[in-house]
C-alpha positions in Angstrom: -8.6 6.4 4.5 -6.8 5.3 7.6 -8.8 2.7 9.6 -8.1 2.0 13.3 -9.9 -1.0 14.7 -11.7 -0.9 18.0 -9.8 -1.9 21.2 -9.8 -5.5 22.2 -11.3 -4.7 25.6 -14.6 -3.7 23.9 -15.5 -7.3 23.3 -13.0 -8.9 25.8 -15.7 -10.8 27.7 -17.2 -12.2 24.5 -13.8 -13.3 23.3 -13.1 -15.1 26.5 -16.3 -17.1 26.2 -15.5 -17.9 22.6 -12.0 -19.2 23.5 -13.6 -21.4 26.2 -15.9 -22.9 23.7 -13.4 -23.1 20.9 -13.8 -26.8 20.6 -17.5 -26.5 19.9 -18.4 -27.0 16.2 -20.8 -24.1 16.3 -21.7 -21.1 18.5 -24.3 -21.6 21.1 -27.5 -19.6 21.0 -26.4 -17.6 24.0 -23.1 -16.6 22.4 -24.7 -15.8 19.1 -27.1 -13.5 20.9 -24.3 -11.8 22.8 -22.3 -11.3 19.6 -25.4 -9.8 17.8 -26.1 -7.5 20.8 -22.5 -6.3 21.0 -22.6 -5.2 17.3 -26.0 -3.5 17.4 -25.9 -2.0 20.9 -25.7 1.8 20.4 -24.5 2.3 23.9 -21.4 0.1 23.3 -18.2 2.1 23.4 -16.7 1.4 20.0 -13.5 3.4 19.7 -12.6 2.5 16.1 -11.8 5.5 13.8 -11.8 6.3 10.1 -9.6 9.2 9.0 -9.5 10.6 5.5 -6.2 10.5 3.6 -5.8 11.8 0.1 -3.1 11.4 -2.4 -1.6 14.8 -3.5 -2.0 16.1 -7.0 0.3 14.2 -9.4 0.5 11.0 -7.3 -1.4 7.8 -8.1 -2.1 4.4 -6.7 -2.3 1.3 -8.9 -3.2 -2.3 -7.9 -2.5 -5.6 -9.6 -4.3 -8.9 -9.3 -1.8 -11.8 -9.2 -3.3 -15.1 -10.2 -2.7 -17.7 -7.5 -4.2 -16.6 -4.2 -3.3 -16.9 -0.5 -5.4 -17.8 2.5 -5.3 -14.5 4.3 -7.2 -15.5 7.4 -4.9 -18.5 8.0 -1.8 -16.3 7.4 -3.1 -13.6 9.8 -3.8 -16.3 12.5 -0.2 -17.6 12.2 1.2 -14.1 12.5 -0.9 -13.4 15.6 0.2 -16.7 17.1 3.8 -15.8 16.5 3.3 -12.4 18.0 1.7 -13.8 21.1 4.4 -16.4 21.6 7.2 -13.9 20.9 5.8 -11.3 23.3 6.4 -7.6 23.3 10.2 -7.8 22.7 11.9 -4.5 21.9 14.8 -4.2 19.6 15.8 -4.5 16.0 13.8 -7.7 15.5 10.6 -6.2 17.0 9.1 -6.2 13.5 5.5 -5.6 14.7 6.3 -2.4 16.6 8.7 -1.3 13.9 6.1 -1.7 11.3 3.5 0.2 13.4 5.9 3.1 13.7 6.9 3.3 10.0 3.2 3.2 9.1 2.7 6.2 11.4 5.6 7.9 9.8 4.1 7.4 6.3 0.8 8.8 7.5 2.6 11.8 9.0 4.4 12.5 5.8 1.1 12.5 3.8 -0.5 14.7 6.5 2.3 17.3 6.5 4.8 17.6 3.6 2.3 16.1 1.1 -0.8 17.8 2.4 -2.7 20.7 0.8 -1.3 23.0 3.4 2.2 22.5 2.0 1.6 25.3 -0.5 5.0 25.5 -2.2 5.2 21.8 -3.0 1.5 21.6 -3.9 2.0 24.5 -6.3 4.9 22.7 -8.0 2.9 19.5 -8.3 -0.1 21.2 -9.7 2.0 23.1 -12.3 3.6 19.8 -13.4 0.3 18.0 -13.5 -1.2 20.7 -15.7 1.7 20.3 -18.1 1.1 16.6 -18.3 -2.6 16.8 -18.7 -2.3 19.2 -21.6 -0.2 16.7 -23.4 2.8 19.1 -23.7 6.1 17.6 -24.6 7.6 18.2 -21.2 8.0 15.3 -18.7 7.8 15.6 -14.9 11.4 15.2 -13.8 10.5 12.4 -11.4 8.8 10.4 -14.1 11.9 10.2 -16.3 14.2 8.6 -13.7 14.0 5.8 -11.1 13.5 6.4 -7.4 17.2 5.5 -6.8 18.2 8.4 -9.1 16.2 11.0 -7.1 19.0 11.4 -4.7 21.0 13.5 -7.3 18.0 15.8 -7.6 17.7 16.2 -3.9 21.4 17.0 -3.5 21.3 19.5 -6.4 25.0 20.0 -6.2 25.1 21.8 -9.6 22.1 24.0 -8.9 20.4 22.5 -11.9 17.0 22.2 -10.2 14.8 24.8 -8.5 14.4 24.7 -4.7 10.8 23.4 -4.8 12.0 20.6 -7.1 14.9 19.7 -4.8 12.5 19.8 -1.8 10.1 17.5 -3.6 12.9 15.1 -4.3 13.7 15.0 -0.6 10.1 14.2 0.4 9.7 11.5 -2.3 13.0 9.9 -1.1 11.6 9.9 2.5 8.5 8.2 1.2 10.5 5.7 -0.8 12.7 4.8 2.1 9.8 4.5 4.6 7.9 2.0 2.3 11.2 0.1 1.9 11.5 -0.2 5.7 7.9 -1.3 5.9 8.6 -4.0 3.3 11.6 -5.2 5.2 9.7 -5.5 8.5 6.8 -7.3 6.8 9.2 -9.8 5.1 11.2 -10.4 8.2 8.0 -10.9 10.3 6.7 -13.4 7.8 10.0 -15.3 7.8 10.0 -15.4 11.6 6.4 -16.6 11.7 6.8 -19.1 8.9 4.3 -17.2 6.7 4.9 -16.0 3.1 4.0 -12.4 3.7 6.3 -11.2 0.9 7.4 -14.4 -0.9 10.3 -14.3 -3.3 8.0 -14.2 -6.4 6.2 -11.1 -5.0 9.5 -9.5 -3.9 11.0 -9.9 -7.4 7.9 -8.4 -9.0 7.9 -5.4 -6.5 11.6 -4.9 -7.1 11.1 -4.9 -10.9 8.3 -2.4 -10.5 10.4 -0.1 -8.4 12.8 0.1 -11.3 10.2 1.8 -13.5 10.8 5.6 -13.8 8.3 7.5 -11.7 7.6 4.7 -9.2 7.8 5.7 -5.5 7.0 2.4 -3.9 5.7 -1.1 -4.6 4.8 -4.0 -2.4 2.2 -6.5 -1.2 -0.9 -5.0 0.4 -3.0 -6.2 3.4 -1.9 -9.5 4.9 0.5 -10.1 2.0 0.9 -13.3 0.1 0.8 -14.2 -3.6 -2.5 -12.6 -4.8 -1.9 -8.8 -5.1 0.5 -5.9 -5.5 0.3 -2.2 -5.1 2.4 0.6 -6.6 2.5 4.3 -5.7 3.8 6.5 -8.5 4.1 10.0 -9.9 1.9 10.6 -12.9 3.5 11.1 -16.3 2.3 12.7 -19.5 -1.4 11.9 -20.2 -2.1 9.1 -22.7 -5.4 7.9 -24.2 -7.0 11.3 -24.0 -6.2 14.9 -23.8 -7.8 15.4 -20.4 -5.5 12.8 -18.7 -8.5 10.9 -17.3 -7.6 7.6 -19.0 -4.0 6.9 -18.3 -0.5 8.3 -18.3 3.0 7.2 -19.5 4.2 5.8 -16.1 0.9 3.9 -15.6 1.2 2.5 -19.1 4.8 1.4 -18.5 3.8 -0.3 -15.2 0.9 -2.1 -16.9 3.2 -3.3 -19.7 5.6 -4.7 -17.2 2.9 -6.5 -15.3 1.1 -7.9 -18.3 4.4 -9.5 -19.6 5.4 -10.8 -16.1 5.1 -14.5 -15.8 7.1 -16.7 -13.4 6.8 -20.3 -12.4 6.4 -20.8 -8.7 6.5 -23.7 -6.3 4.0 -26.3 -7.4 2.6 -26.6 -3.8 -0.9 -25.0 -4.0 -0.5 -23.6 -0.5 2.4 -21.6 -1.9 0.4 -20.4 -4.9 1.9 -23.0 -7.2 1.9 -22.9 -10.9 2.5 -19.9 -13.2 2.0 -16.4 -11.9 0.0 -14.0 -14.1 -0.3 -10.3 -13.2 -3.3 -8.3 -14.3 -3.4 -4.5 -13.7 -6.7 -3.5 -12.2 -8.6 -0.8 -14.1 -9.3 1.3 -11.0 -7.8 4.4 -9.4 -7.8 5.9 -5.9 -10.6 8.4 -5.3 -10.5 11.4 -2.9 -12.0 11.2 0.6 -14.9 13.5 -0.3 -17.9 12.8 -2.5 -16.8 9.5 -4.0 -15.0 7.0 -1.7 -12.6 4.2 -2.2 -11.6 3.0 -5.7 -13.2 4.4 -8.9 -13.5 2.2 -12.0 -11.7 3.6 -15.1 -11.6 3.0 -18.8 -8.0 2.0 -19.2 -8.8 -0.7 -21.7 -6.6 -3.3 -20.0 
């Protein structure tokens, strides 16, 4: 799903009162009542939105829990303080606006070229997925080479690949490049604000994950930090069961990389000091209908 928060003006007056009483150790009864009424008031104009977004057939999302957490609220406050001090500056270093735009571009790509209405590409993906789920000895071309090698498929100079395959390569390259731009802006924003949004340890892990054949993108989710990683990938041949419900070759390779990943970080606890251990989470993305969010799976990890 794509979540858009409500506009600040909805609770602007309440926020002003809160800032005025920021030095107080607790909320006054009056402010507490106003906060409660703002939330439960059905006449309040809440303009937040929730839009469904589904991964196309043959594409999966995997998450990892990285031991050694981060203080997300504190990090978010520092980023917002930096944004307020920096102002709405336009240019190459306007990381906030650049990130907002690239997120919209990613959303647009999912809604157009990777949507169910893109019949030619969906037909190709569904055909490949059926091949994988049947356990046939035929790999999805995008799961046998790394994202950097997809350019050759897109160019198709020797006419080795079909037109739908070349088109799919072009779309996946766009997706790969957009996530790369998002990572760059997040990392630069963190550096400018003095916040470890994508610290070197996480950057190294994401880069190593990107080298796994079939992986489209990897990076830190949410507010960033040391405690999690996501990866978007193309499903490989099914493993652990003929119906493909359990796992697949690409997922297994990613899991093996993560389970064997261990690096020593700065000993400062605020920087997630100690040894970093990465645990793949036995969940998978669910569709926007019927079941929502993440579904537990029996990956045996």
